[in-house]
C-alpha positions as CSV (number, residue, x, y, z in Angstrom):
1,X,-0.1,-0.2,-0.3
2,X,0.7,-2.7,0.1
3,X,4.1,9.9,0.6
4,X,3.5,13.4,0.8
5,X,5.4,15.0,3.4
6,X,8.0,17.6,2.9
7,X,11.2,15.4,3.9
8,X,9.7,12.7,1.5
9,X,9.2,15.4,-1.5
10,X,12.7,16.8,-1.0
11,X,14.4,13.5,-1.1
12,X,12.5,12.4,-3.9
13,X,13.3,15.6,-5.9
14,X,16.8,15.6,-4.9
15,X,16.7,11.6,-6.4
16,X,15.0,12.9,-9.5
17,X,17.8,15.6,-10.0
18,X,20.5,13.1,-9.6
19,X,18.7,10.8,-12.2
20,X,18.3,13.6,-14.5
21,X,21.9,14.6,-14.5
22,X,23.0,10.8,-14.9
23,X,20.8,10.3,-18.0
24,X,22.9,13.3,-19.4
25,X,25.1,11.2,-20.0
26,X,24.1,8.0,-22.4
27,X,26.2,5.7,-21.7
28,X,26.0,5.9,-17.7
29,X,22.2,5.9,-18.2
30,X,21.9,2.7,-19.8
31,X,24.5,0.9,-17.5
32,X,21.9,1.7,-14.7
33,X,18.5,2.0,-15.8
34,X,16.4,-1.3,-15.6
35,X,12.5,-2.0,-15.7
36,X,10.4,-4.8,-15.0
37,X,7.2,-6.2,-15.6
38,X,4.9,-8.5,-14.2
39,X,1.6,-10.4,-14.0
40,X,0.0,-11.9,-10.9
41,X,-3.3,-14.0,-10.2
42,X,-3.7,-12.1,-7.2
43,X,-1.8,-9.0,-6.1
44,X,-0.7,-10.0,-2.2
45,X,1.0,-7.6,-0.2
46,X,1.9,-8.5,3.7
47,X,-0.4,-11.5,3.6
48,X,-3.6,-9.6,2.3
49,X,-4.7,-9.2,-1.1
50,X,-4.7,-5.8,-2.9
51,X,-6.9,-6.6,-5.7
52,X,-9.9,-8.5,-4.1
53,X,-8.6,-12.1,-5.0
54,X,-8.5,-10.8,-8.7
55,X,-5.2,-10.4,-11.0
56,X,-2.9,-7.7,-11.3
57,X,-0.7,-6.3,-14.0
58,X,2.4,-4.1,-12.7
59,X,5.3,-2.6,-13.8
60,X,8.7,-0.7,-12.9
61,X,11.7,1.5,-13.3
62,X,14.8,1.4,-11.6
63,X,17.9,3.0,-11.8
64,X,21.1,2.2,-9.9
65,X,23.9,4.8,-9.6
66,X,26.7,2.4,-9.1
67,X,27.8,3.2,-5.6
68,X,25.1,1.6,-3.3
69,X,22.4,4.1,-4.4
70,X,19.5,3.8,-6.4
71,X,16.1,5.1,-6.9
72,X,12.8,3.4,-8.6
73,X,9.1,3.4,-9.0
74,X,6.3,0.8,-9.5
75,X,2.9,0.7,-10.2
76,X,0.3,-2.2,-10.3
77,X,-3.7,-2.0,-10.2
78,X,-5.6,-2.6,-6.9
79,X,-9.0,-3.2,-5.7
80,X,-10.2,-2.8,-2.1
81,X,-13.4,-3.8,-1.3
82,X,-16.0,-1.7,0.9
83,X,-15.8,1.7,-0.7
84,X,-12.1,2.1,1.1
85,X,-11.2,4.3,-2.1
86,X,-14.1,6.1,-2.5
87,X,-17.9,5.1,-1.7
88,X,-18.5,4.6,-5.3
89,X,-14.9,3.5,-6.3
90,X,-13.4,0.5,-5.5
91,X,-10.7,0.0,-8.2
92,X,-7.7,2.1,-8.6
93,X,-4.0,1.9,-8.8
94,X,-1.2,2.1,-6.4
95,X,2.0,4.3,-7.1
96,X,5.1,3.8,-5.0
97,X,8.3,6.1,-5.0
98,X,11.3,4.4,-3.4
99,X,15.2,5.4,-2.9
100,X,17.9,3.9,-0.8
101,X,21.2,2.6,-0.2
102,X,22.4,-1.1,-0.2
103,X,26.1,-2.2,0.9
104,X,28.1,-5.1,2.3
105,X,30.1,-5.8,5.5
106,X,31.9,-9.1,5.0
107,X,29.0,-11.7,4.8
108,X,26.1,-9.0,6.0
109,X,24.1,-7.7,3.0
110,X,22.1,-4.4,4.6
111,X,20.1,-1.8,3.0
112,X,18.4,1.3,4.2
113,X,15.6,3.7,2.5
114,X,12.6,5.1,1.9
115,X,9.1,4.0,0.4
116,X,6.1,6.3,-0.5
117,X,3.1,4.3,-1.4
118,X,0.2,6.3,-3.4
119,X,-3.2,5.7,-4.5
120,X,-3.8,8.6,-6.8
121,X,-7.3,7.7,-7.5
122,X,-9.1,9.9,-5.1
123,X,-7.9,13.1,-3.5
124,X,-9.8,11.9,0.0
125,X,-9.0,8.3,0.2
126,X,-6.5,9.2,2.9
127,X,-4.6,5.9,1.8
128,X,-1.3,7.3,1.0
129,X,1.8,6.7,3.7
130,X,5.6,6.8,3.8
131,X,8.0,4.3,5.2
132,X,11.7,4.2,6.3
133,X,12.5,0.4,5.9
134,X,15.9,-1.5,6.5
135,X,16.9,-4.7,5.9
136,X,19.9,-7.2,6.7
137,X,20.6,-10.8,5.3
138,X,22.9,-13.2,6.0
139,X,23.1,-16.2,3.6
140,X,19.6,-17.3,2.8
141,X,17.9,-15.3,5.3
142,X,16.7,-11.9,5.4
143,X,15.4,-9.8,8.1
144,X,13.1,-6.3,7.4
145,X,11.6,-3.8,9.4
146,X,9.7,-0.7,8.2
147,X,8.3,2.3,10.1
148,X,5.2,4.5,8.9
149,X,6.4,7.9,10.0
150,X,4.1,10.0,7.9
151,X,0.3,9.1,6.7
152,X,-2.8,10.9,5.1
153,X,-4.6,9.2,8.0
154,X,-2.8,10.1,11.2
155,X,-4.1,6.7,12.8
156,X,-1.5,4.9,10.5
157,X,1.4,6.7,11.7
158,X,3.4,4.5,13.9
159,X,3.0,1.5,12.3
160,X,5.5,-1.1,12.3
161,X,5.8,-4.2,9.9
162,X,8.6,-6.8,10.7
163,X,9.5,-9.5,8.2
164,X,11.6,-12.5,8.1
165,X,12.4,-14.4,4.9
166,X,14.6,-16.9,3.8
167,X,15.2,-18.7,0.3
168,X,17.2,-22.0,-0.9
169,X,17.7,-23.5,-4.5
170,X,16.4,-27.1,-4.1
171,X,17.5,-28.2,-7.3
172,X,19.2,-26.3,-10.6
173,X,17.3,-23.2,-11.5
174,X,14.6,-24.3,-8.8
175,X,14.2,-22.4,-5.5
176,X,12.1,-22.5,-2.0
177,X,11.5,-19.6,-0.3
178,X,9.3,-18.5,2.8
179,X,8.6,-15.8,4.7
180,X,6.7,-14.9,8.1
181,X,5.8,-10.9,8.8
182,X,4.2,-9.3,11.7
183,X,2.1,-5.9,11.1
184,X,1.9,-4.2,14.3
185,X,-0.4,-0.8,14.2
186,X,-0.2,2.1,16.3
187,X,-3.7,2.0,17.5
188,X,-3.5,-1.6,18.8
189,X,-6.2,-2.7,16.3
190,X,-6.0,-5.0,13.6
191,X,-2.5,-6.7,14.4
192,X,-1.9,-9.9,12.5
193,X,0.8,-12.2,11.3
194,X,1.1,-13.7,7.9
195,X,3.3,-16.6,6.5
196,X,4.0,-17.2,2.9
197,X,5.4,-20.4,1.4
198,X,6.7,-20.0,-2.3
199,X,8.4,-21.7,-5.2
200,X,10.2,-20.1,-8.0
201,X,11.7,-21.3,-11.6
202,X,12.9,-18.7,-14.0
203,X,10.3,-15.7,-13.9
204,X,7.5,-17.8,-12.7
205,X,6.6,-17.9,-8.7
206,X,4.0,-20.1,-7.3
207,X,2.7,-18.9,-3.8
208,X,0.4,-19.8,-0.9
209,X,0.0,-17.0,1.5
210,X,-2.1,-17.1,4.5
211,X,-2.9,-14.8,7.9
212,X,-3.7,-15.0,11.3
213,X,-7.0,-13.1,10.9
214,X,-10.3,-14.4,11.7
215,X,-11.8,-14.0,8.1
216,X,-8.4,-15.6,6.5
217,X,-7.7,-18.9,4.1
218,X,-5.1,-19.6,2.6
219,X,-4.6,-18.0,-0.8
220,X,-2.9,-19.7,-3.9
221,X,-1.4,-17.3,-6.5
222,X,0.9,-17.5,-9.5
223,X,3.1,-15.0,-10.6
224,X,5.4,-14.1,-13.7
225,X,8.1,-11.0,-13.4
226,X,10.6,-10.5,-15.9
227,X,13.5,-7.6,-15.3
228,X,14.5,-5.6,-18.3
229,X,17.7,-4.1,-19.1
230,X,17.3,-0.7,-20.6
Protein backbone atom coordinates (compact mmCIF):
# COMPACT_ATOMS: atom_id res chain seq x y z
CA UNK A 1 0.00 0.00 0.00
CA UNK A 2 1.13 -2.44 -0.07
CA UNK A 3 4.22 9.83 0.71
CA UNK A 4 3.52 13.32 0.82
CA UNK A 5 5.69 14.82 3.59
CA UNK A 6 8.07 17.67 2.96
CA UNK A 7 11.10 15.53 3.81
CA UNK A 8 9.94 12.85 1.41
CA UNK A 9 9.29 15.39 -1.32
CA UNK A 10 12.79 16.79 -0.86
CA UNK A 11 14.30 13.31 -0.97
CA UNK A 12 12.40 12.35 -4.10
CA UNK A 13 13.17 15.68 -5.76
CA UNK A 14 16.88 15.30 -5.12
CA UNK A 15 16.71 11.76 -6.46
CA UNK A 16 14.97 12.99 -9.59
CA UNK A 17 17.66 15.63 -10.12
CA UNK A 18 20.37 13.01 -9.69
CA UNK A 19 18.70 10.73 -12.22
CA UNK A 20 18.31 13.59 -14.69
CA UNK A 21 22.00 14.43 -14.36
CA UNK A 22 22.96 10.81 -14.91
CA UNK A 23 20.73 10.53 -17.95
CA UNK A 24 22.58 13.43 -19.53
CA UNK A 25 25.38 10.93 -20.23
CA UNK A 26 23.82 8.13 -22.31
CA UNK A 27 26.53 5.56 -21.59
CA UNK A 28 26.00 6.01 -17.83
CA UNK A 29 22.20 5.99 -18.07
CA UNK A 30 22.00 2.73 -19.96
CA UNK A 31 24.36 1.06 -17.51
CA UNK A 32 22.17 1.78 -14.49
CA UNK A 33 18.62 1.85 -15.84
CA UNK A 34 16.42 -1.24 -15.66
CA UNK A 35 12.74 -2.05 -15.80
CA UNK A 36 10.36 -4.78 -14.76
CA UNK A 37 6.96 -6.07 -15.79
CA UNK A 38 4.74 -8.59 -14.08
CA UNK A 39 1.40 -10.36 -13.97
CA UNK A 40 -0.12 -12.16 -10.98
CA UNK A 41 -3.33 -14.03 -10.38
CA UNK A 42 -3.70 -12.24 -7.02
CA UNK A 43 -1.68 -9.26 -5.77
CA UNK A 44 -0.80 -10.23 -2.19
CA UNK A 45 1.02 -7.66 -0.03
CA UNK A 46 2.01 -8.45 3.54
CA UNK A 47 -0.37 -11.38 3.61
CA UNK A 48 -3.49 -9.64 2.29
CA UNK A 49 -4.95 -9.26 -1.19
CA UNK A 50 -4.73 -5.82 -2.77
CA UNK A 51 -6.97 -6.74 -5.71
CA UNK A 52 -9.96 -8.40 -4.00
CA UNK A 53 -8.53 -11.81 -5.03
CA UNK A 54 -8.34 -10.75 -8.70
CA UNK A 55 -5.41 -10.51 -11.12
CA UNK A 56 -2.96 -7.61 -11.34
CA UNK A 57 -0.57 -6.20 -13.92
CA UNK A 58 2.48 -4.29 -12.72
CA UNK A 59 5.57 -2.52 -13.98
CA UNK A 60 8.43 -0.40 -12.76
CA UNK A 61 11.66 1.43 -13.47
CA UNK A 62 14.83 1.47 -11.37
CA UNK A 63 18.08 3.39 -11.59
CA UNK A 64 21.26 2.13 -9.91
CA UNK A 65 23.92 4.81 -9.53
CA UNK A 66 26.65 2.20 -9.15
CA UNK A 67 27.73 3.41 -5.69
CA UNK A 68 25.11 1.67 -3.55
CA UNK A 69 22.38 4.27 -4.08
CA UNK A 70 19.31 3.59 -6.19
CA UNK A 71 15.87 5.06 -6.89
CA UNK A 72 12.81 3.62 -8.53
CA UNK A 73 9.09 3.54 -9.08
CA UNK A 74 6.53 0.73 -9.35
CA UNK A 75 2.83 0.62 -10.15
CA UNK A 76 -0.02 -1.90 -10.14
CA UNK A 77 -3.78 -1.97 -10.33
CA UNK A 78 -5.56 -2.42 -6.97
CA UNK A 79 -9.10 -3.16 -5.86
CA UNK A 80 -10.05 -2.60 -2.23
CA UNK A 81 -13.52 -3.88 -1.34
CA UNK A 82 -15.96 -1.93 0.80
CA UNK A 83 -15.56 1.55 -0.65
CA UNK A 84 -12.11 2.13 0.85
CA UNK A 85 -10.89 4.34 -1.99
CA UNK A 86 -14.19 6.16 -2.50
CA UNK A 87 -17.84 5.33 -1.73
CA UNK A 88 -18.59 4.52 -5.36
CA UNK A 89 -15.15 3.52 -6.64
CA UNK A 90 -13.16 0.62 -5.19
CA UNK A 91 -10.81 0.06 -8.12
CA UNK A 92 -7.74 2.19 -8.68
CA UNK A 93 -3.98 1.95 -8.90
CA UNK A 94 -0.97 2.04 -6.63
CA UNK A 95 2.14 4.09 -7.37
CA UNK A 96 5.27 3.51 -5.28
CA UNK A 97 8.31 5.79 -5.20
CA UNK A 98 11.43 4.68 -3.39
CA UNK A 99 15.10 5.37 -2.88
CA UNK A 100 17.79 3.84 -0.74
CA UNK A 101 21.27 2.58 -0.17
CA UNK A 102 22.48 -1.03 -0.12
CA UNK A 103 25.87 -2.32 0.92
CA UNK A 104 27.82 -5.23 2.31
CA UNK A 105 29.96 -5.75 5.42
CA UNK A 106 31.76 -9.05 5.19
CA UNK A 107 29.06 -11.72 4.89
CA UNK A 108 26.31 -9.31 5.95
CA UNK A 109 24.16 -7.52 3.37
CA UNK A 110 22.22 -4.43 4.44
CA UNK A 111 19.87 -1.84 3.01
CA UNK A 112 18.20 1.40 4.16
CA UNK A 113 15.69 3.62 2.41
CA UNK A 114 12.31 5.29 2.09
CA UNK A 115 9.23 4.06 0.24
CA UNK A 116 6.20 6.20 -0.53
CA UNK A 117 2.95 4.34 -1.30
CA UNK A 118 0.45 6.48 -3.22
CA UNK A 119 -3.10 5.75 -4.38
CA UNK A 120 -3.87 8.74 -6.62
CA UNK A 121 -7.37 7.62 -7.61
CA UNK A 122 -9.16 9.94 -5.20
CA UNK A 123 -8.11 13.10 -3.31
CA UNK A 124 -9.90 12.09 -0.12
CA UNK A 125 -8.94 8.42 0.02
CA UNK A 126 -6.46 8.97 2.93
CA UNK A 127 -4.55 5.87 1.87
CA UNK A 128 -1.12 7.32 1.03
CA UNK A 129 1.72 6.71 3.47
CA UNK A 130 5.52 6.74 3.69
CA UNK A 131 7.88 4.30 5.38
CA UNK A 132 11.48 4.11 6.47
CA UNK A 133 12.78 0.61 5.86
CA UNK A 134 15.86 -1.38 6.74
CA UNK A 135 16.96 -4.94 6.09
CA UNK A 136 19.79 -7.29 6.95
CA UNK A 137 20.71 -10.38 4.97
CA UNK A 138 22.96 -13.24 5.95
CA UNK A 139 23.26 -16.30 3.75
CA UNK A 140 19.78 -17.38 2.63
CA UNK A 141 17.95 -15.35 5.32
CA UNK A 142 16.78 -11.73 5.35
CA UNK A 143 15.28 -9.73 8.22
CA UNK A 144 13.42 -6.51 7.47
CA UNK A 145 11.59 -3.77 9.34
CA UNK A 146 9.51 -0.86 8.03
CA UNK A 147 8.18 2.10 10.04
CA UNK A 148 5.37 4.39 8.87
CA UNK A 149 6.49 7.91 9.74
CA UNK A 150 3.91 9.83 7.73
CA UNK A 151 0.40 9.02 6.48
CA UNK A 152 -2.64 10.83 5.16
CA UNK A 153 -4.57 9.01 7.87
CA UNK A 154 -2.89 10.05 11.14
CA UNK A 155 -3.98 6.80 12.79
CA UNK A 156 -1.64 4.91 10.45
CA UNK A 157 1.49 6.74 11.59
CA UNK A 158 3.68 4.67 13.87
CA UNK A 159 2.79 1.32 12.29
CA UNK A 160 5.66 -1.18 12.22
CA UNK A 161 6.09 -4.17 9.94
CA UNK A 162 8.63 -6.94 10.61
CA UNK A 163 9.54 -9.78 8.28
CA UNK A 164 11.88 -12.76 8.23
CA UNK A 165 12.39 -14.63 4.99
CA UNK A 166 14.67 -17.23 3.48
CA UNK A 167 15.21 -18.85 0.11
CA UNK A 168 17.30 -21.78 -1.06
CA UNK A 169 17.90 -23.67 -4.30
CA UNK A 170 16.46 -27.17 -4.08
CA UNK A 171 17.63 -28.11 -7.57
CA UNK A 172 19.09 -26.28 -10.53
CA UNK A 173 16.78 -23.44 -11.51
CA UNK A 174 14.21 -24.18 -8.78
CA UNK A 175 14.14 -22.36 -5.44
CA UNK A 176 12.03 -22.74 -2.31
CA UNK A 177 11.27 -19.71 -0.17
CA UNK A 178 9.30 -18.72 2.87
CA UNK A 179 8.37 -15.55 4.76
CA UNK A 180 6.86 -14.77 8.16
CA UNK A 181 5.70 -11.20 8.69
CA UNK A 182 4.14 -9.27 11.55
CA UNK A 183 2.18 -6.02 11.16
CA UNK A 184 1.84 -4.04 14.41
CA UNK A 185 -0.50 -1.06 14.15
CA UNK A 186 0.04 1.98 16.36
CA UNK A 187 -3.64 2.04 17.35
CA UNK A 188 -3.33 -1.48 18.76
CA UNK A 189 -6.19 -2.71 16.58
CA UNK A 190 -5.90 -5.18 13.72
CA UNK A 191 -2.39 -6.50 14.38
CA UNK A 192 -1.75 -9.71 12.48
CA UNK A 193 0.89 -12.24 11.44
CA UNK A 194 1.14 -13.69 7.95
CA UNK A 195 2.99 -16.54 6.29
CA UNK A 196 4.06 -17.38 2.76
CA UNK A 197 5.66 -20.40 1.11
CA UNK A 198 6.73 -20.18 -2.53
CA UNK A 199 8.40 -22.08 -5.34
CA UNK A 200 10.20 -20.12 -8.06
CA UNK A 201 11.61 -21.16 -11.40
CA UNK A 202 12.87 -18.55 -13.79
CA UNK A 203 10.34 -15.72 -14.02
CA UNK A 204 7.50 -17.77 -12.49
CA UNK A 205 6.50 -18.06 -8.83
CA UNK A 206 3.87 -20.27 -7.22
CA UNK A 207 2.93 -19.05 -3.72
CA UNK A 208 0.61 -19.92 -0.85
CA UNK A 209 -0.23 -17.10 1.60
CA UNK A 210 -2.20 -17.00 4.82
CA UNK A 211 -2.60 -14.80 7.89
CA UNK A 212 -4.03 -15.24 11.36
CA UNK A 213 -7.04 -12.94 11.01
CA UNK A 214 -10.41 -14.55 11.66
CA UNK A 215 -11.69 -14.17 8.09
CA UNK A 216 -8.57 -15.45 6.32
CA UNK A 217 -8.18 -18.61 4.26
CA UNK A 218 -5.01 -19.76 2.46
CA UNK A 219 -4.60 -18.05 -0.91
CA UNK A 220 -2.80 -19.60 -3.87
CA UNK A 221 -1.27 -17.32 -6.50
CA UNK A 222 0.80 -17.71 -9.64
CA UNK A 223 3.00 -14.83 -10.77
CA UNK A 224 5.28 -13.95 -13.64
CA UNK A 225 7.85 -11.17 -13.31
CA UNK A 226 10.50 -10.24 -15.84
CA UNK A 227 13.45 -7.88 -15.48
CA UNK A 228 14.41 -5.62 -18.39
CA UNK A 229 17.83 -4.09 -19.00
CA UNK A 230 17.28 -0.73 -20.66
